[in-house]
C-alpha positions in Angstrom: -27.4 42.6 -35.4 -29.1 41.1 -32.2 -27.3 38.1 -32.6 -24.2 39.8 -33.5 -24.2 42.7 -30.6 -24.3 39.4 -28.3 -21.8 37.8 -29.4 -20.0 41.3 -29.8 -20.1 42.0 -26.0 -19.3 38.4 -25.5 -20.8 38.3 -21.6 -23.2 41.5 -21.8 -26.1 38.9 -22.0 -25.3 36.5 -19.5 -26.0 37.2 -16.3 -26.0 33.1 -15.3 -28.7 32.1 -11.8 -28.1 28.7 -13.3 -24.8 28.7 -12.2 -25.8 31.0 -9.1 -28.6 28.5 -8.3 -27.9 24.8 -9.4 -30.2 24.5 -11.5 -28.6 23.7 -14.7 -25.5 21.3 -14.8 -21.8 22.1 -15.2 -20.4 21.4 -17.8 -18.9 17.6 -18.7 -14.6 18.1 -18.5 -14.2 14.6 -20.0 -16.4 16.3 -23.4 -16.1 19.8 -23.6 -18.1 19.4 -27.3 -21.2 18.5 -25.4 -20.8 21.4 -22.5 -23.1 24.1 -25.0 -25.9 20.6 -25.4 -26.3 20.8 -21.3 -28.8 23.2 -21.3 -32.7 22.8 -19.1 -35.8 24.9 -20.1 -35.7 27.4 -16.7 -36.7 26.5 -14.0 -39.9 26.5 -12.6 -42.8 25.3 -14.6 -43.5 26.6 -17.7 -42.3 30.0 -19.0 -44.5 31.4 -21.7 -41.6 33.1 -23.9 -39.3 29.9 -24.5 -42.0 28.1 -24.7 -43.2 30.5 -28.2 -39.5 30.5 -29.3 -39.5 26.4 -29.0 -42.6 26.5 -30.8 -41.7 28.8 -33.3 -38.5 26.5 -34.0 -40.6 23.0 -34.4 -42.5 24.6 -36.7 -40.5 25.7 -38.9 -38.4 22.5 -38.7 -41.7 20.5 -39.3 -41.7 22.4 -42.9 -38.0 22.3 -43.9 -37.5 25.9 -42.9 -34.9 26.7 -40.8 -35.4 26.8 -37.1 -32.8 29.7 -36.0 -34.3 31.9 -38.0 -37.5 31.1 -36.7 -36.4 31.6 -33.3 -35.2 34.8 -34.0 -37.8 36.4 -35.6 -39.7 35.3 -32.7 -37.0 36.6 -30.0 -37.8 39.9 -32.2 -41.2 40.3 -32.0 -40.7 39.4 -28.6 -39.3 42.8 -27.6 -37.2 41.2 -25.0 -34.0 43.5 -25.6 -31.3 41.0 -24.2 -33.0 37.6 -25.9 -30.6 36.5 -28.3 -30.1 33.0 -30.5 -26.8 31.6 -31.4 -25.9 28.7 -33.4 -25.0 25.6 -31.6 -20.6 27.0 -32.5 -21.9 30.0 -31.6 -22.8 28.7 -28.3 -20.1 26.5 -27.5 -17.5 29.5 -28.7 -19.7 31.5 -25.8 -19.4 28.5 -23.4 -15.5 28.4 -24.1 -15.0 32.3 -23.2 -17.2 31.6 -20.0 -14.3 28.9 -18.8 -11.8 31.6 -20.0 -10.7 29.7 -23.2 -11.1 30.7 -26.5 -9.3 29.3 -29.8 -7.1 31.3 -31.8 -3.5 32.5 -32.6 -3.0 34.4 -29.3 -2.4 38.0 -31.2 -3.7 41.3 -30.0 -4.2 44.2 -32.5 -5.2 47.6 -33.0 -6.2 49.5 -35.7 -4.0 52.8 -36.5 -5.8 56.1 -37.5 -4.4 55.3 -41.3 -6.5 52.4 -41.0 -3.2 49.8 -40.2 -3.9 47.4 -38.1 -0.7 47.1 -35.7 0.0 44.1 -33.7 -0.1 45.1 -29.7 0.6 41.8 -27.9 1.8 38.5 -28.6 0.9 36.1 -25.9 3.5 34.1 -24.7 3.7 30.1 -26.0 0.8 30.7 -28.6 0.9 29.8 -31.9 1.7 33.9 -32.7 4.8 34.1 -30.7 6.3 30.8 -31.5 6.1 31.6 -35.4 7.9 34.7 -34.4 5.3 37.5 -35.1 6.4 40.5 -32.7 4.5 43.3 -31.0 4.9 46.5 -33.6 4.3 44.2 -36.4 1.8 45.1 -39.2 -1.2 42.7 -40.1 -2.0 43.0 -43.8 -4.1 40.1 -44.8 -5.6 36.9 -43.0 -6.4 34.2 -45.7 -6.2 36.4 -48.2 -8.4 38.8 -47.1 -6.9 42.3 -46.4 -7.4 43.7 -43.6 -6.2 47.3 -43.7 -9.3 49.5 -42.5 -11.3 46.9 -41.3 -13.0 47.4 -37.9 -10.7 44.6 -35.3 -13.0 43.2 -34.4 -14.0 41.8 -37.9 -9.8 41.2 -38.0 -10.2 39.2 -34.7 -13.0 37.3 -36.0 -10.8 35.9 -38.9 -8.1 35.4 -36.8 -10.2 32.8 -35.1 -12.5 31.7 -37.8 -15.6 32.8 -36.8 -17.8 32.1 -39.4 -16.3 28.4 -40.4 -16.6 27.5 -36.9 -12.9 26.8 -37.0 -12.0 24.3 -34.2 -8.4 24.6 -32.5 -6.0 23.2 -35.1 -7.1 24.6 -38.1 -4.7 26.1 -39.9 -5.0 30.3 -40.4 -3.0 32.1 -43.0 -1.4 35.6 -42.5 0.3 38.5 -44.3 2.6 40.4 -42.2 5.3 42.9 -42.6 8.0 44.3 -40.2 10.0 47.6 -41.6 10.6 46.5 -45.3 9.9 42.9 -45.1 7.0 41.6 -46.1 6.0 37.8 -45.7 3.1 35.3 -44.8 2.7 33.0 -42.1 0.5 30.0 -41.6 -0.4 28.8 -38.0 -2.5 26.8 -36.9 -5.0 27.8 -34.3 -5.0 26.9 -30.6 -7.2 26.5 -27.5 -5.8 29.5 -25.4 -6.7 30.3 -22.1 -8.0 34.4 -21.4 -6.1 36.7 -18.9 -9.6 38.2 -17.0 -7.5 39.0 -13.9 -4.4 41.2 -14.5 -2.0 43.0 -11.2 0.3 45.5 -10.9 1.6 47.9 -8.1 1.8 51.5 -8.5 4.7 53.4 -6.7 2.9 55.0 -2.8 1.7 51.8 -1.9 -1.7 51.3 -4.0 -2.5 47.5 -6.2 -4.4 47.7 -9.1 -6.6 44.3 -9.8 -8.4 44.9 -13.0 -10.6 42.2 -14.1 -11.5 42.0 -17.6 -14.4 39.5 -17.5 -16.3 37.2 -14.6 -14.8 34.1 -16.3 -14.2 30.5 -14.1 -11.7 31.4 -11.7 -11.7 34.9 -11.6 -13.0 34.8 -7.8 -9.4 33.2 -6.9 -7.3 35.2 -8.9 -8.7 38.0 -6.9 -8.2 35.9 -3.6 -4.9 35.0 -4.8 -4.0 38.9 -5.7 -4.9 39.6 -2.2 -2.9 37.2 -0.6 0.8 38.8 -2.2 0.3 41.9 -1.5 1.7 43.9 0.9 -0.7 44.2 3.7 -1.2 47.9 4.1 -1.6 48.7 0.2 -4.8 50.1 -0.8 -7.0 48.2 -3.7 -7.7 49.8 -7.0 -10.9 47.3 -8.2 -11.0 47.6 -12.1 -14.0 46.8 -13.7 -13.8 49.6 -16.1 -14.9 47.8 -19.9 -15.8 44.6 -17.6 -19.1 43.4 -19.5 -20.0 40.9 -16.9 -19.5 36.9 -16.9 -20.3 34.2 -14.5 -22.4 35.8 -11.6 -20.8 32.8 -9.3 -17.3 34.6 -9.8 -18.6 37.7 -9.0 -20.2 36.8 -5.7 -16.8 35.2 -5.1 -14.9 38.3 -5.6 -17.4 39.7 -3.4 -16.8 37.6 -1.0 -13.1 38.7 -1.1 -13.9 42.0 0.1 -16.6 41.2 2.5 -17.0 39.5 6.0 -20.6 37.8 4.3 -23.5 39.1 3.9 -26.3 40.5 1.0 -24.6 40.6 -2.5 -28.1 40.8 -4.1 -31.2 40.2 -4.3 -32.9 39.0 -7.7 -36.6 37.3 -9.2 -37.0 34.5 -11.4 -40.8 34.8 -13.1 -41.7 36.9 -10.5 -39.7 34.2 -7.4 -37.6 36.4 -5.4 -34.1 34.8 -4.3 -31.1 36.2 -2.9 -26.8 35.6 -3.6 -24.8 36.2 -0.1 -20.7 36.6 0.7 -18.8 33.9 2.0 -17.4 35.0 5.5 -14.3 35.5 5.7 -13.3 38.6 3.5 -10.5 40.9 3.5 -12.5 44.3 5.1 -9.5 46.4 6.8 -8.0 47.2 3.1 -9.0 51.0 2.2 -10.5 49.9 -1.8 -11.8 51.9 -4.7 -13.7 50.8 -7.3 -13.5 52.3 -11.1 -16.3 52.1 -13.3 -17.5 53.5 -16.5 -19.9 52.7 -19.5 -18.8 49.7 -20.5 -19.0 48.3 -16.7 -22.0 45.9 -17.0 -24.1 42.7 -15.9 -22.1 40.7 -12.7 -19.3 43.8 -12.9 -22.7 45.9 -12.2 -23.4 43.9 -9.4 -20.5 43.6 -7.7 -20.0 47.3 -7.7 -23.7 47.8 -6.1 -22.8 45.3 -3.5 -19.0 47.2 -2.5 -20.9 50.8 -2.6 -24.3 49.8 -1.0 -22.6 47.8 1.5 -19.9 51.0 2.5 -16.9 48.8 1.8 -15.9 50.9 -1.4 -16.1 54.4 -3.1 -16.9 54.0 -6.2 -15.2 56.4 -9.3 -15.4 56.9 -12.8 -18.8 57.5 -14.5 -22.6 56.0 -14.6 -22.3 52.1 -15.4 -24.2 50.6 -18.4 -27.4 49.2 -17.1 -27.4 45.7 -17.7 -29.3 43.9 -14.9 -31.6 41.7 -16.2 -31.1 38.0 -16.2 -31.2 35.3 -19.1 -31.9 31.5 -19.2 -31.1 29.3 -22.4 -33.1 26.7 -24.1 -32.1 24.3 -26.9 -33.8 24.5 -30.0 -34.3 21.0 -32.2 -31.5 21.7 -35.0 -29.2 22.2 -31.7 -29.2 26.2 -31.6 -29.9 27.7 -28.6 -32.2 31.1 -27.3 -31.9 33.0 -24.3 -35.2 35.4 -22.9 -34.7 37.2 -20.1 -36.4 35.6 -17.2 -35.8 38.6 -14.2 -33.9 41.2 -12.9 -31.4 42.0 -9.7 -31.2 44.6 -7.3 -28.1 45.9 -5.5 -28.4 44.9 -1.7 -30.6 48.5 -1.0 -32.9 47.7 -3.9 -31.6 49.7 -6.0 -32.8 48.1 -9.8 -29.9 48.8 -11.8 -31.5 47.9 -15.6 -31.8 50.6 -17.9 -30.2 52.5 -15.1 -26.3 51.8 -14.4 -25.1 52.8 -10.8 -24.2 56.4 -10.2 -20.9 56.3 -8.6 -19.8 57.8 -5.4 -16.9 60.4 -7.4 -17.4 61.4 -11.3 -14.1 60.7 -13.4 -13.3 60.5 -16.5 -9.7 59.5 -18.2 -8.1 60.8 -14.7 -10.1 58.1 -13.0 -7.1 56.2 -11.8 -5.4 59.5 -10.4 -8.5 60.3 -8.3 -8.1 56.9 -6.7 -5.3 57.2 -5.5 -6.0 60.1 -4.0 -9.3 58.6 -2.5 -7.0 55.8 -1.2 -4.8 58.5 0.8 -7.6 60.1 2.5 -9.3 56.6 3.1 -5.8 55.6 5.0 -3.5 54.3 2.6 0.2 54.9 2.6 0.9 57.5 0.1 
């Protein structure tokens, strides 16, 4: 459950301090299969938690047992809420997700009230699109396994081939239905990119920039969106459901709205450090940030910076409260353990872990409407 929960959240357990401080090497773009192996032990001397997990894994391997299972037991005994152990394949998939890539067929789906799984979106140029699958088609089975009534997360896992660590090029057979026509289609999975930043313009001079997760290039995408937005538009930065990602990208996004200054302070095994925005951000436009209980980790760090610095009005519900920092270490069988080594705080010193961030204005489903009203009061045209 510990590992499964972490993989389901995908980004929830990642506040990659190494990416912010340079203590971890960048993945080798010419050898993506090896990127998950480019892991160092935590910087700054020995770390008891990581040492205990590595020792348990090494002893298990010497006894002919599973190092990964031994590591999972050690992490569980440690009481580390966000500690997790990943297989080599799972961690590689994790790294690819942070790079904005995933292996799949390009389908989005939802479960209807009667338990049927319906295709809600098809990525242009994906294997699903090339096979002629459309929005509204019913997905009946994946590789012969019926999917009616199953959670969407399980269906997505089958499509991606998570259980077999399926790579790009592997086949997957879908049972489909459109009206009275039922058929099967064999697709080949492909390496696809995520759309972590989307932009739409509302009537009345409001542009909504939604960041689903902080994957590689998210900060640049937000800057590009601002450049293409009319100068007098108010901005809604929608971080609802954003479970975090790469800290460097969250800081880069903060830099798009701030003119330098502090973004967050954090500690690694008691050693204080800080993150700062680059100068020259767009500080003139009215800005509202939307959050909810699914706003986590790096997304909370960004929210706290914009709120504490007086740059944005935060609307929604209390955020999740994931303000801890994990660092990874490789185990003898290639699996990877991540353990908590520190916590971060907002510019005013607010500790996020276990507390979350309280919005300036509470709102539920009507949050976007509240944001438009607030932007009008802040000077955006209506």
